[in-house]
C-alpha positions as CSV (number, residue, x, y, z in Angstrom):
1,X,-142.6,-136.9,197.7
2,X,-144.5,-137.8,200.8
3,X,-142.2,-139.0,203.6
4,X,-145.0,-140.4,205.6
5,X,-148.3,-142.2,204.7
6,X,-151.4,-140.7,206.4
7,X,-151.9,-144.0,208.3
8,X,-148.7,-143.5,210.3
9,X,-149.3,-144.5,213.9
10,X,-150.6,-141.5,216.0
11,X,-148.5,-142.6,218.9
12,X,-145.3,-142.1,216.8
13,X,-146.4,-138.5,215.9
14,X,-147.3,-137.8,219.5
15,X,-143.9,-138.9,220.7
16,X,-142.2,-136.9,218.0
17,X,-144.1,-133.7,219.0
18,X,-143.5,-134.5,222.7
19,X,-139.8,-134.8,221.9
20,X,-140.0,-131.4,220.3
21,X,-141.6,-130.0,223.4
22,X,-138.8,-131.4,225.6
23,X,-136.2,-130.0,223.2
24,X,-137.7,-126.5,223.5
25,X,-137.9,-127.0,227.3
26,X,-134.2,-127.8,227.3
27,X,-133.5,-124.6,225.4
28,X,-135.7,-122.6,227.8
29,X,-133.7,-123.9,230.8
30,X,-130.5,-123.1,228.9
31,X,-131.7,-119.6,228.4
32,X,-132.4,-119.3,232.2
33,X,-128.9,-120.5,232.8
34,X,-127.4,-117.9,230.4
35,X,-129.4,-115.1,232.1
36,X,-128.3,-116.2,235.6
37,X,-124.6,-116.3,234.4
38,X,-124.9,-112.9,232.9
39,X,-126.4,-111.5,236.1
40,X,-123.6,-113.1,238.1
41,X,-125.9,-115.4,240.1
42,X,-125.6,-119.1,240.9
43,X,-126.2,-121.3,237.9
44,X,-125.9,-124.8,239.4
45,X,-129.7,-125.4,239.6
46,X,-130.1,-124.1,236.0
47,X,-127.5,-126.5,234.8
48,X,-129.2,-129.4,236.5
49,X,-132.6,-128.4,235.1
50,X,-131.2,-128.2,231.6
51,X,-129.6,-131.6,231.9
52,X,-132.9,-133.0,233.3
53,X,-134.9,-131.8,230.3
54,X,-132.2,-133.0,227.9
55,X,-132.4,-136.5,229.5
56,X,-136.2,-136.5,229.1
57,X,-135.8,-135.7,225.4
58,X,-133.3,-138.5,225.1
59,X,-135.7,-141.0,226.6
60,X,-138.5,-140.0,224.2
61,X,-136.0,-140.3,221.3
62,X,-135.2,-143.8,222.4
63,X,-138.9,-144.6,222.8
64,X,-139.5,-143.5,219.2
65,X,-136.7,-145.8,218.0
66,X,-138.3,-148.7,219.9
67,X,-141.7,-147.9,218.2
68,X,-140.1,-148.0,214.8
69,X,-138.8,-151.5,215.4
70,X,-142.5,-152.5,215.3
71,X,-145.1,-152.5,212.6
72,X,-145.5,-148.8,212.0
73,X,-145.9,-148.2,208.2
74,X,-143.8,-145.5,206.6
75,X,-143.7,-144.5,202.9
76,X,-139.9,-144.4,203.0
77,X,-137.1,-146.0,205.0
78,X,-137.6,-145.6,208.7
79,X,-134.1,-144.3,208.8
80,X,-135.4,-141.1,207.2
81,X,-137.8,-140.5,210.1
82,X,-135.1,-141.4,212.6
83,X,-132.8,-138.8,211.0
84,X,-135.5,-136.2,211.6
85,X,-135.7,-137.1,215.2
86,X,-131.9,-137.1,215.5
87,X,-131.6,-133.6,214.0
88,X,-134.3,-132.4,216.4
89,X,-132.5,-134.0,219.4
90,X,-129.2,-132.3,218.4
91,X,-130.8,-129.0,219.4
92,X,-131.2,-130.2,223.0
93,X,-127.6,-131.6,222.9
94,X,-126.2,-128.3,221.9
95,X,-128.3,-126.5,224.5
96,X,-126.9,-128.7,227.2
97,X,-123.4,-128.0,225.9
98,X,-124.0,-124.3,226.4
99,X,-124.6,-124.9,230.1
100,X,-121.6,-127.1,230.3
101,X,-119.5,-124.3,228.9
102,X,-121.0,-121.9,231.5
103,X,-119.9,-124.3,234.3
104,X,-116.2,-124.0,233.4
105,X,-115.7,-120.5,234.8
106,X,-117.3,-117.1,235.4
107,X,-118.3,-115.1,232.3
108,X,-116.2,-112.3,230.9
109,X,-116.8,-109.4,233.3
110,X,-118.0,-106.8,230.8
111,X,-121.5,-105.4,231.0
112,X,-121.9,-104.8,227.2
113,X,-120.6,-108.2,226.3
114,X,-123.0,-109.9,228.7
115,X,-125.9,-107.8,227.3
116,X,-125.0,-109.0,223.8
117,X,-124.9,-112.6,225.0
118,X,-128.3,-112.2,226.5
119,X,-129.6,-110.8,223.2
120,X,-128.2,-113.8,221.4
121,X,-129.7,-116.3,223.8
122,X,-133.1,-114.7,223.4
123,X,-132.8,-114.8,219.6
124,X,-131.7,-118.5,219.7
125,X,-134.7,-119.4,222.0
126,X,-137.1,-117.6,219.6
127,X,-135.7,-119.7,216.7
128,X,-136.3,-123.0,218.6
129,X,-139.7,-121.9,219.7
130,X,-140.7,-121.3,216.1
131,X,-139.3,-124.7,215.2
132,X,-141.5,-126.3,217.8
133,X,-144.5,-124.6,216.2
134,X,-143.4,-126.0,212.9
135,X,-143.5,-129.5,214.2
136,X,-146.8,-128.7,215.8
137,X,-148.3,-128.4,212.3
138,X,-147.3,-132.0,211.6
139,X,-150.5,-133.4,213.0
140,X,-152.7,-131.1,210.9
141,X,-150.7,-132.1,207.8
142,X,-151.2,-135.8,208.4
143,X,-154.9,-135.3,209.2
144,X,-155.4,-133.4,206.0
145,X,-153.8,-136.1,204.0
146,X,-151.1,-133.7,202.9
147,X,-153.5,-131.0,201.7
148,X,-151.8,-128.1,199.9
149,X,-153.1,-125.6,202.4
150,X,-151.4,-127.4,205.3
151,X,-148.2,-127.7,203.3
152,X,-148.3,-124.0,202.8
153,X,-148.8,-123.3,206.5
154,X,-145.9,-125.6,207.4
155,X,-143.7,-123.9,204.8
156,X,-144.4,-120.5,206.2
157,X,-143.3,-121.7,209.6
158,X,-140.1,-123.2,208.1
159,X,-139.4,-119.9,206.4
160,X,-139.9,-118.1,209.7
161,X,-137.4,-120.5,211.4
162,X,-134.8,-119.6,208.8
163,X,-135.5,-115.8,209.2
164,X,-135.1,-116.1,213.0
165,X,-131.9,-118.1,212.6
166,X,-130.6,-115.4,210.4
167,X,-131.3,-112.9,213.1
168,X,-129.5,-115.1,215.6
169,X,-126.5,-115.2,213.2
170,X,-126.4,-111.4,213.2
171,X,-126.6,-111.4,217.0
172,X,-123.8,-113.9,217.1
173,X,-121.6,-111.8,214.8
174,X,-122.2,-108.7,216.9
175,X,-121.4,-110.4,220.2
176,X,-118.3,-112.1,218.8
177,X,-117.0,-108.9,217.3
178,X,-117.4,-107.0,220.5
179,X,-115.7,-109.6,222.6
180,X,-112.7,-109.8,220.2
181,X,-112.4,-106.1,220.1
182,X,-112.6,-105.5,223.8
183,X,-111.4,-108.7,225.4
184,X,-107.6,-108.0,225.6
185,X,-107.8,-107.1,229.3
186,X,-109.2,-110.6,230.1
187,X,-108.1,-112.9,227.3
188,X,-109.0,-116.2,228.9
189,X,-112.5,-114.9,229.9
190,X,-113.0,-113.5,226.4
191,X,-112.0,-116.8,224.8
192,X,-114.5,-118.6,227.1
193,X,-117.3,-116.2,226.2
194,X,-116.5,-116.6,222.5
195,X,-116.9,-120.3,222.8
196,X,-120.2,-119.8,224.5
197,X,-121.3,-117.5,221.7
198,X,-120.4,-120.1,219.1
199,X,-122.3,-122.8,220.9
200,X,-125.4,-120.7,221.3
201,X,-125.4,-120.1,217.6
202,X,-125.0,-123.8,217.0
203,X,-128.4,-124.3,218.9
204,X,-130.1,-121.9,216.4
205,X,-128.3,-123.6,213.4
206,X,-129.5,-127.0,214.6
207,X,-133.1,-125.7,214.7
208,X,-132.8,-124.4,211.2
209,X,-131.4,-127.7,210.0
210,X,-134.1,-129.7,211.7
211,X,-136.8,-127.4,210.2
212,X,-135.3,-127.6,206.7
213,X,-135.2,-131.4,206.9
214,X,-139.0,-131.3,206.9
215,X,-139.1,-129.6,203.5
216,X,-139.2,-132.8,201.4
217,X,-142.4,-133.7,203.2
218,X,-144.2,-130.7,201.8
219,X,-142.7,-130.6,198.3
220,X,-145.3,-130.4,195.6
């Protein structure tokens, strides 16, 4: 089933991809914030930068909603497309949540734990970057009138997102296990870091969900 007709307004697609760019930008700023926190440096500017990017993503999301109130033709209910945008936007929401958690208190003071959190943040960022590339194939898919070759390329990207998210899950499990095993000396700090680890994994999970929501578009 095609979710979109090939005559979908180009401005809608451009806004959709621009939104994906802002979402990834938000995750990059989040990653900067995590790095700064793990290094013990000031994170205030990184928190502001993350929120600024997330706000830009929200504005584009609202712009898309306004566009869809017009005469843009879709092959299915416009609510389906809006759900794609909402799932994509959730990635940025979770990324901003990560920085909010970081603002609560200093991180658990354990070098190994911080290193594992850094590994997780990098894995999460890689997952979202691959998701952005997946959305980037959308334009080629439309221009090809849903040619099988373009469907296959997009499918490969979606598979890669799932693989990267699985790697992020492994990094999350490793970090969580270490914090639980070694955090008795600083229980509140350990609990705080565990919450951070969970939310970082939520970012990757949201990217996987957003990518998989594109699968009906390339079904044969």
